[in-house]
C-alpha positions as CSV (number, residue, x, y, z in Angstrom):
1,M,-67.5,66.9,-1.5
2,N,-70.2,64.7,0.2
3,T,-69.9,61.0,-0.2
4,A,-71.4,58.0,1.6
5,L,-68.1,57.7,3.6
6,T,-68.3,61.4,4.7
7,K,-70.5,62.9,7.4
8,S,-72.2,66.3,6.8
9,N,-69.6,68.0,8.9
10,G,-66.8,66.6,6.8
11,D,-65.5,64.0,9.2
12,T,-64.9,60.6,7.8
13,E,-66.8,57.5,8.9
14,V,-64.0,55.2,7.9
15,V,-62.4,53.4,10.8
16,P,-58.6,53.3,10.5
17,F,-56.9,49.9,10.4
18,G,-55.6,48.8,13.8
19,T,-59.1,49.1,15.3
20,T,-61.7,46.3,14.7
21,P,-65.3,47.6,14.8
22,D,-67.8,45.2,16.4
23,Y,-70.1,45.5,13.4
24,L,-67.7,43.7,11.0
25,P,-69.0,40.3,9.8
26,A,-67.7,37.1,11.2
27,T,-65.2,35.1,9.2
28,S,-66.8,33.9,6.0
29,K,-65.7,31.3,3.4
30,N,-66.9,33.7,0.7
31,T,-64.1,36.3,1.0
32,G,-64.4,37.7,-2.5
33,I,-60.8,36.8,-3.6
34,E,-61.4,33.0,-4.2
35,G,-60.3,33.5,-7.8
36,L,-56.7,34.4,-6.8
37,T,-53.8,32.1,-5.9
38,K,-50.6,32.7,-3.9
39,D,-48.8,33.8,-7.1
40,D,-51.2,36.8,-7.3
41,Y,-50.0,38.3,-4.1
42,K,-46.9,40.2,-2.8
43,T,-45.7,39.4,0.7
44,P,-46.1,42.6,2.7
45,R,-42.9,44.2,3.8
46,I,-41.7,46.4,6.6
47,L,-39.4,49.2,5.4
48,L,-37.4,51.6,7.5
49,L,-38.1,54.9,5.7
50,Q,-35.2,57.2,4.8
51,G,-35.2,60.8,3.5
52,L,-35.5,59.7,-0.1
53,S,-38.1,57.0,0.4
54,P,-41.0,57.5,-2.0
55,Q,-43.5,56.8,0.8
56,L,-42.7,60.3,2.3
57,T,-44.1,61.9,-0.9
58,N,-46.9,59.4,-1.5
59,F,-48.2,59.5,2.1
60,P,-47.1,62.8,3.5
61,E,-49.6,62.8,6.4
62,T,-48.3,59.5,8.0
63,A,-44.9,58.6,6.6
64,R,-41.9,59.8,8.5
65,S,-38.2,59.3,7.9
66,G,-36.8,56.9,10.5
67,H,-40.1,55.2,11.0
68,F,-41.1,51.7,10.0
69,W,-43.6,51.3,7.2
70,H,-45.9,48.4,6.4
71,T,-46.3,48.1,2.6
72,G,-49.4,45.9,2.6
73,L,-51.8,48.5,4.1
74,N,-49.4,51.5,3.8
75,V,-49.4,52.3,7.5
76,S,-46.7,53.5,9.9
77,L,-45.5,51.4,12.8
78,G,-43.6,54.3,14.3
79,D,-39.9,54.2,15.2
80,E,-40.3,50.9,17.1
81,F,-42.6,47.9,17.2
82,T,-42.7,44.4,18.7
83,F,-42.7,41.1,16.7
84,V,-42.3,37.4,16.9
85,P,-39.9,35.9,14.2
86,C,-41.3,33.0,12.2
87,I,-38.6,32.3,9.6
88,V,-35.1,33.6,9.0
89,N,-33.6,33.6,5.5
90,K,-30.5,35.0,3.8
91,R,-30.8,36.4,0.3
92,V,-28.1,37.8,-2.1
93,I,-29.1,40.2,-4.9
94,L,-26.9,41.6,-7.6
95,W,-28.4,44.8,-8.8
96,R,-27.5,46.7,-12.0
97,P,-26.8,50.3,-11.0
98,R,-30.0,52.4,-11.6
99,N,-28.0,54.9,-13.7
100,D,-27.2,52.0,-16.1
101,N,-30.2,51.2,-18.2
102,N,-32.6,51.9,-15.2
103,G,-31.1,49.1,-13.1
104,G,-32.8,45.8,-12.3
105,I,-31.8,42.5,-10.8
106,L,-28.9,40.7,-12.6
107,A,-28.6,37.7,-10.3
108,F,-30.6,36.5,-7.3
109,S,-29.9,33.8,-4.6
110,R,-32.7,32.7,-2.3
111,D,-30.4,30.9,0.1
112,G,-27.2,33.0,-0.1
113,I,-25.4,30.0,-1.5
114,K,-26.5,29.1,-5.0
115,W,-27.7,31.5,-7.7
116,D,-31.3,30.9,-8.6
117,T,-30.9,33.3,-11.5
118,G,-27.9,34.8,-13.3
119,A,-25.4,32.0,-12.5
120,G,-22.3,31.6,-14.7
121,Q,-22.6,35.0,-16.4
122,E,-20.5,38.1,-16.8
123,F,-22.3,41.5,-16.7
124,K,-20.7,44.7,-17.9
125,V,-22.1,47.6,-15.8
126,K,-21.6,51.3,-15.8
127,L,-20.8,52.8,-12.4
128,K,-21.6,56.4,-11.5
129,D,-18.6,58.7,-12.1
130,K,-16.6,56.0,-13.8
131,K,-15.8,56.2,-17.6
132,D,-15.3,52.6,-18.5
133,P,-17.7,49.8,-17.5
134,V,-16.7,47.1,-15.1
135,T,-17.3,43.4,-15.2
136,W,-19.1,41.4,-12.5
137,A,-18.8,37.6,-12.9
138,T,-21.3,35.5,-11.0
139,G,-19.4,32.2,-11.2
140,K,-21.0,28.9,-10.4
141,D,-22.3,30.1,-7.0
142,V,-22.4,33.1,-4.7
143,N,-19.2,32.2,-2.8
144,S,-17.1,31.6,-5.9
145,S,-18.2,34.9,-7.4
146,G,-16.8,36.8,-4.5
147,L,-19.4,39.5,-5.2
148,T,-20.5,39.8,-1.5
149,M,-16.9,40.9,-0.6
150,F,-15.8,44.5,-0.2
151,G,-13.8,45.8,-3.2
152,T,-15.9,44.0,-5.8
153,A,-18.3,46.8,-6.7
154,D,-15.4,48.6,-8.5
155,P,-12.6,46.0,-9.1
156,D,-10.2,48.9,-9.6
157,N,-10.9,50.3,-6.1
158,S,-10.2,48.0,-3.2
159,E,-12.2,50.3,-0.9
160,S,-15.4,50.0,-2.8
161,G,-18.3,48.1,-1.4
162,P,-19.6,44.7,-2.3
163,A,-21.1,44.4,-5.8
164,A,-23.9,42.2,-4.5
165,T,-26.3,43.0,-1.6
166,T,-26.7,40.6,1.2
167,V,-30.1,40.7,2.9
168,Y,-31.1,39.0,6.1
169,E,-34.9,38.5,5.7
170,Y,-37.3,37.8,8.6
171,L,-40.9,36.6,8.2
172,I,-42.5,38.0,11.3
173,Y,-45.8,38.1,13.2
174,L,-47.0,41.3,14.8
175,P,-49.0,40.4,18.0
176,E,-50.1,44.0,18.4
177,H,-51.2,44.2,14.8
178,P,-52.4,40.7,13.7
179,E,-54.2,42.1,10.7
180,L,-50.8,43.2,9.3
181,S,-49.3,39.7,9.7
182,P,-47.3,37.9,8.4
183,C,-44.9,40.3,6.8
184,V,-41.3,40.5,6.0
185,M,-38.5,42.7,7.3
186,G,-35.1,42.8,5.7
187,V,-31.7,44.1,6.9
188,S,-28.9,44.9,4.5
189,K,-25.9,47.2,3.9
190,T,-24.9,49.1,7.0
191,G,-27.7,47.3,8.9
192,L,-25.9,43.9,8.5
193,P,-23.9,44.1,11.7
194,N,-27.1,44.6,13.7
195,G,-28.7,41.8,11.7
196,K,-25.7,39.5,12.5
197,G,-26.1,40.4,16.2
198,F,-29.8,39.6,16.0
199,N,-29.0,36.3,14.3
200,T,-26.6,35.5,17.1
201,S,-29.2,36.1,19.7
202,L,-31.6,33.8,17.8
203,M,-29.0,31.1,17.6
204,T,-28.6,31.3,21.4
205,I,-32.3,30.6,21.7
206,V,-32.2,27.7,19.2
207,R,-29.3,26.2,21.2
208,T,-31.7,25.9,24.2
209,G,-33.9,23.6,22.0
210,K,-36.5,26.2,21.3
211,P,-37.4,27.5,17.8
212,V,-37.2,31.2,17.0
213,H,-40.9,31.7,17.1
214,C,-40.8,31.4,20.9
215,V,-39.3,34.9,21.5
216,A,-40.7,38.4,21.5
217,V,-38.5,41.0,19.9
218,R,-38.4,44.8,19.9
219,A,-37.3,46.4,16.6
220,F,-36.2,50.0,16.8
221,S,-34.7,52.6,14.6
222,E,-31.0,53.4,15.1
223,E,-29.3,56.5,13.6
224,K,-26.0,56.1,11.7
225,S,-23.8,58.8,10.1
226,G,-20.8,59.0,7.8
227,D,-19.4,61.2,5.0
228,G,-21.6,64.0,6.1
229,N,-24.8,61.9,5.7
230,K,-27.2,60.6,8.3
231,W,-29.5,57.6,7.9
232,T,-31.2,54.9,10.1
233,V,-30.9,51.1,10.3
234,P,-33.0,48.6,12.2
235,N,-31.8,47.2,15.5
236,F,-33.2,44.5,17.7
237,K,-33.6,43.6,21.4
238,L,-34.9,40.2,22.6
239,L,-37.7,40.9,25.2
240,G,-38.2,37.4,26.5
241,W,-40.5,34.5,25.8
242,A,-43.6,35.4,23.8
243,P,-47.1,34.7,25.1
244,K,-48.5,31.2,24.3
245,S,-51.0,32.5,21.9
246,A,-48.4,34.4,19.9
247,I,-46.1,31.4,19.8
248,E,-48.9,29.2,18.5
249,T,-49.8,31.8,15.8
250,A,-46.2,32.3,14.7
251,A,-45.6,28.5,14.5
252,K,-48.6,28.2,12.2
253,M,-47.4,31.1,10.0
254,A,-43.9,29.5,9.8
255,E,-45.5,26.4,8.4
256,Q,-48.1,28.0,6.2
257,Y,-45.8,30.6,4.6
258,A,-42.6,28.5,4.4
259,D,-42.3,29.1,0.7
260,Y,-43.1,32.9,0.8
261,K,-41.5,35.2,-1.8
262,V,-40.6,38.8,-1.6
263,E,-40.7,41.3,-4.5
264,Y,-37.8,43.7,-4.3
265,T,-37.7,47.0,-6.2
266,D,-34.8,49.3,-7.1
267,E,-36.3,52.2,-5.1
268,E,-36.5,50.3,-1.9
269,S,-33.2,48.3,-2.1
270,N,-30.9,50.1,-4.5
271,G,-31.2,53.8,-4.0
272,T,-32.3,56.4,-6.5
273,K,-31.2,57.1,-10.0
274,D,-29.1,60.0,-8.6
275,D,-27.5,58.0,-5.8
276,D,-26.7,54.3,-6.0
277,A,-24.2,54.5,-3.1
278,I,-26.7,55.0,-0.3
279,P,-25.4,53.1,2.8
280,F,-28.7,51.9,4.3
């Protein structure tokens, strides 16, 4: 098929993102999206793809299990990339299992302390392979609910996982891919120990009197295994002080996007309908 974007030999004339052609127009105040507000956008996310991630099916030429994926432009960042953290947050999400009325969020906390939605309620949920439903009570706040503790997913099984999912959320700037910035990277489930280790490193930086947006960080994919399964989680290594220009850009993003919001979906954060017990 011959289109205006295709040469006669079949090669495309489209330039992939990551390369900025010199013929692009200079920044213009007439962008074409003046009619939209911040409520009309989703904050782009970086996902670490797994074997069941829908991106592997939707983008088979570029998406790979164990690689990081940018949801804004649907491009792969490979199995490692460099970033500068702008803001760190802690979220708590109580998901209904996907095999129970197609899942969905039952309760959500933006700060990991108080419930923004779902406070003071009792939810009866059906767990996979369990005959009778169990009850999850959210209480007045996250701590009083106890739902982030092990043994609460199935109150009859002390070895079950937490009912609620804790997510460490990082708004980040990608110096090597400014066109993909800012975006959000989350760490949860079996990635939490690495997230806590990363948070500890950032706290050490803060104790020197410097904000987190002063450091450059390498994110990389780390393989985990258990119960005959293999999966990957993000891990982090501080590289040193970021260049001046990157620090200045990250500082502006931290201020400009202080009230950013992330849209979570069951497929990304809660497994598939056939498997709500995925560990990543």
